[in-house]
N, C-alpha and C positions, 0 to 999 in steps of 0.2 A: 441501526446503530444509534445509541443515545448520544446526546450532546456531549456528555462527559467523555464517553469513549472516543468520540470524534476528536475532541481537543487533545486527548492523550495520544492520538495517532499522528499528530502534526510534528514535523521536524524541520528545522531550517537547513538550507543548503550549506550554511556556514559550518554545521556539524561535519559535513563531508570534507570541507576545506580544512578543518582542524584535525583530520585523521580519525574521525569517529565512525567511519563507514562500517567497520566490523561490528561495532556495538549496535548500530542501526539494523544491520542485516540479521544479527542474532535475535533482535526483537521479533522478526518475522516468524520465529518458531512458535511464538505464543499469540501473535496478532495476525489478522488476515491481510491487512493492508496498512501502509504508512504513506501519508501525504507529505510530500516535500515542498516546502515553501521557499520562494526566492522573492525578496522584497515584499514579504507578507502576502504573496499571491501563490496559489497552487501551481506548481510547474511540472510535477511528476507524481505518479502513484506507484509505489512498490508493492507488489503482491507476493504473498507466500506461494510456493509451488502448489499447495493444496487448493488455495483460493483460485489461482490461475486455471488449474484443471477443472474446478467446479464451473467457472465462467465459460470455459471452452465447451464443456459438455452442455451447458444451458443453451449456448448459441447453436450448437449442433442439433439439439433437440428442437429448437425453434425452427431451424431450416427444414427439418424433417416434416414439420407440420404444414409447410407451405404447399 
């Protein structure tokens, strides 16, 4: 992920408090992950279903190699 993409994937928890959760969730249709900031610190990462599945499959493949 480039620095520009990384910065575009940041949202403040304030956006959730202002009722913009739906807008944020809609972004996951085109973005793999969104990083939620609280007091300018990462507090959560939202993943698209496709990205979640990809990571689960990677983890499962890693377990098979053990």
